[in-house]
C-alpha positions in Angstrom: 0.1 0.2 -0.2 2.7 2.4 0.7 4.7 3.5 -2.4 7.3 4.8 -0.3 8.2 2.4 2.3 12.0 1.7 0.9 13.1 5.1 2.7 13.2 7.6 4.7 13.8 10.8 2.3 10.4 11.9 1.1 8.3 14.6 3.1 8.2 13.6 6.8 4.5 14.1 6.7 4.4 11.4 4.5 5.7 8.8 6.5 3.3 5.6 7.7 3.8 5.0 10.9 2.8 1.6 13.1 2.9 2.1 16.8 2.2 -1.0 18.8 0.1 -0.5 21.8 -2.0 2.2 22.3 -1.6 2.7 26.3 -0.4 5.8 28.0 2.8 5.9 27.1 2.4 4.6 23.4 -0.4 7.7 23.1 2.2 10.0 24.6 4.4 9.3 21.1 1.8 9.1 18.7 0.3 12.4 19.9 4.2 13.9 19.7 4.3 12.9 16.1 1.2 13.9 15.0 1.6 17.7 16.4 5.2 17.5 14.8 3.1 16.6 11.4 3.2 12.7 11.0 -0.4 11.9 10.9 -0.7 8.3 9.0 -0.3 6.5 12.2 -2.2 3.3 13.4 -1.7 1.9 16.4 -2.4 -1.4 17.6 -4.4 -3.2 20.8 -5.2 -5.9 22.5 -9.4 -7.2 22.4 -9.6 -5.5 26.2 -7.3 -3.5 27.3 -6.3 -2.6 30.7 -4.9 1.0 30.7 -5.1 2.2 33.8 -4.5 5.8 32.9 -7.3 5.8 30.4 -7.9 8.8 30.0 -5.3 10.0 28.2 -5.3 6.5 26.1 -6.3 6.2 22.9 -6.8 2.7 24.3 -10.3 3.3 24.8 -11.0 4.2 21.5 -11.6 -0.1 21.7 -14.0 0.1 23.9 -16.0 3.7 23.3 -15.3 3.6 19.2 -13.3 7.0 19.0 -10.9 8.9 22.0 -9.5 12.2 22.4 -6.6 13.3 24.4 -5.6 16.5 24.3 -7.5 17.9 21.1 -6.5 14.8 19.2 -8.6 11.6 18.7 -7.9 8.5 17.6 -10.6 6.1 15.8 -11.4 2.2 16.0 -10.9 0.5 12.5 -12.1 -3.0 11.6 -9.9 -3.7 9.0 -6.8 -2.3 7.0 -9.0 -1.1 4.3 -10.4 1.2 7.1 -7.2 3.4 7.7 -7.0 6.0 4.6 -10.5 7.3 5.3 -9.6 7.8 9.1 -6.4 9.4 7.9 -8.4 11.5 6.0 -10.6 12.6 8.5 -7.5 13.9 10.4 -7.5 11.3 13.1 -5.2 7.9 14.1 -6.2 4.7 13.5 -6.7 2.1 16.2 -6.9 -1.5 15.3 -7.5 -4.6 17.2 -4.2 -6.5 16.3 -2.4 -8.2 19.2 -0.1 -9.6 16.4 0.5 -6.5 14.7 -0.1 -8.3 11.6 -0.8 -4.8 10.1 2.6 -3.9 10.0 3.0 -7.0 7.3 0.0 -5.6 5.6 0.8 -2.0 5.0 4.6 -2.1 5.2 5.1 1.2 7.2 8.1 3.5 6.7 8.5 3.0 10.9 7.7 0.8 13.4 7.4 1.9 17.0 7.3 -0.7 19.8 5.4 1.0 22.9 3.8 -2.2 23.9 5.8 -1.0 27.7 5.5 -4.8 28.4 9.0 -4.5 30.1 10.6 -6.7 27.7 11.0 -7.1 24.2 8.1 -9.4 22.8 9.5 -9.8 19.5 10.1 -6.7 17.7 13.0 -6.8 14.9 13.9 -4.3 13.0 13.7 -6.1 9.6 10.0 -5.0 10.1 10.3 -1.7 8.7 13.1 1.3 7.4 12.9 2.0 11.0 11.9 0.3 14.0 12.1 2.2 17.4 11.8 0.1 20.5 10.9 1.8 23.8 11.6 0.6 27.2 13.9 -2.1 28.7 14.2 -5.0 26.2 15.9 -3.1 23.0 19.5 -2.9 21.9 20.6 -0.5 19.2 21.7 -1.9 16.4 21.4 -5.6 17.0 17.5 -5.7 17.5 16.3 -2.3 16.5 17.4 0.6 14.6 16.9 3.1 18.1 16.2 2.3 21.2 14.5 4.9 23.8 14.9 4.9 27.4 11.8 5.0 29.4 12.8 4.9 33.3 12.4 7.8 35.1 16.0 10.0 36.0 19.1 11.2 33.9 18.0 9.6 30.9 14.6 9.2 30.2 14.1 10.0 26.7 16.9 9.1 25.6 18.0 7.6 22.4 20.4 5.0 21.9 21.7 4.1 18.9 24.5 2.0 20.3 23.6 0.4 23.2 20.2 -0.6 25.4 18.3 1.0 27.5 18.0 0.0 31.2 16.2 -3.2 32.6 12.7 -2.8 34.4 13.5 -2.0 37.8 10.0 -2.7 39.1 9.8 0.2 41.1 8.0 3.2 39.4 10.1 6.9 39.8 9.2 8.8 42.9 6.4 11.5 42.8 6.7 13.3 46.1 8.5 10.7 47.8 5.9 8.0 47.0 7.2 5.5 44.3 5.5 1.9 45.0 2.8 3.6 47.4 1.1 5.1 44.0 0.3 1.9 42.3 -2.8 -0.4 43.1 -2.7 -3.9 42.7 -4.8 -6.5 42.7 -4.8 -8.6 45.5 -6.2 -11.6 43.8 -8.5 -12.5 40.7 -11.6 -11.0 40.8 -14.2 -8.6 39.3 -13.1 -4.7 39.6 -16.0 -2.9 41.2 -15.7 1.0 41.1 -16.4 2.9 43.9 -14.3 6.2 43.1 -13.5 7.9 39.7 -10.5 9.4 38.2 -10.5 12.9 39.0 -11.8 12.0 42.1 -9.9 13.2 45.8 -9.5 10.6 48.0 -8.3 10.2 51.8 -5.6 7.8 53.0 -7.6 4.4 53.8 -10.8 5.1 51.8 -11.9 2.5 50.0 -11.4 3.6 45.8 -12.6 -0.1 44.3 -13.5 -3.7 45.4 -11.9 -7.0 43.4 -14.0 -9.3 44.1 -15.2 -8.9 47.6 -11.7 -7.2 48.4 -12.0 -3.6 49.3 -8.8 -1.4 47.7 -8.0 1.6 49.8 -6.0 4.5 49.2 -2.5 4.7 50.1 -2.5 8.2 51.6 -4.3 11.4 50.2 -4.4 12.6 46.8 -6.3 12.6 43.5 -7.0 8.9 41.7 -5.3 9.5 38.4 -5.9 5.9 37.3 -8.6 3.5 37.3 -8.9 0.3 34.8 -12.1 -0.5 33.4 -14.5 -3.1 35.6 -13.3 -5.9 34.3 -12.0 -9.2 35.4 -7.9 -9.0 35.8 -5.4 -11.4 37.4 -3.7 -11.3 40.3 -1.3 -8.5 40.7 -2.7 -6.6 37.8 -2.1 -2.7 37.9 -6.0 -1.2 38.8 -5.2 2.1 40.1 -2.6 5.2 40.1 -2.8 8.0 42.8 -1.1 11.1 43.0 0.4 13.0 45.6 0.5 16.2 44.0 -3.5 16.4 43.9 -3.9 18.3 40.8 -7.0 17.1 38.8 -6.3 18.2 35.7 -3.3 16.3 35.8 -5.5 12.9 35.5 -6.1 14.6 31.6 -3.0 15.4 30.4 0.1 14.2 29.2 2.8 13.2 31.6 6.0 14.6 31.6 7.3 10.9 30.8 5.0 10.1 27.9 6.1 13.5 26.4 10.1 12.8 26.6 9.6 9.2 25.4 7.6 10.8 22.8 10.5 13.3 21.9 12.4 10.8 21.8 11.1 8.6 19.2 10.9 11.8 17.5 14.4 12.1 17.5 15.0 8.9 16.3 12.7 9.2 13.4 14.1 12.8 12.4 18.1 11.9 13.1 17.2 8.3 10.4 15.7 10.8 7.8 18.5 13.1 7.8 21.0 10.3 7.2 
């Protein structure tokens, strides 16, 4: 479908991009590329995404048919043939495609693995003229052409053209001294039932939701920044996010982390295009 898939020498607005994943970080990447006039973007997702920060994730299009984040819209498509009409509407396309078969079907110029699985689930640099891996499990130039650091710290958003990203630490970045406490996890498998909503102010110990019959309390005072949909989940699944900063507007805007990672991906695209 893409007559330009052999190189990156033409106008940046002509690029075809496939982003694996449509969660919070993938959405930050897509948003940054779109605002840089790289608008022909397809994002892949699983049939039932479990996204905690769903107010800033294009994965919500899987449930709602369309999702809007900071003024940019993404719409669900049923098949590859439906993608170009969505692009003509000036929207990002989202397709349920866990195996990312769309890569082989449309032959994009750039593939970005932003699944954030804490490891490489099979992405390889032969998939496109430029393949970028985000987060743990990626190294360049052996596995991908460029790897972008996702761990908070000095190298957040740094692009590695030779070298590897940091391994998964299992510890969220510190916010006002809180790390692992910020993340609510399921104590066991069960059905999620909401008590509070994203954007609500919660007090320490207050019940935020139930997993089965087990109440899940807020670890400290703050804003409920993220909350998964009322779905059935497995044990130790990330199900909520409490922000001690208490700024409600932050629940509906892209984080500095996602913007930094998006900037790294944009840098990699421009770097290889210049070469």
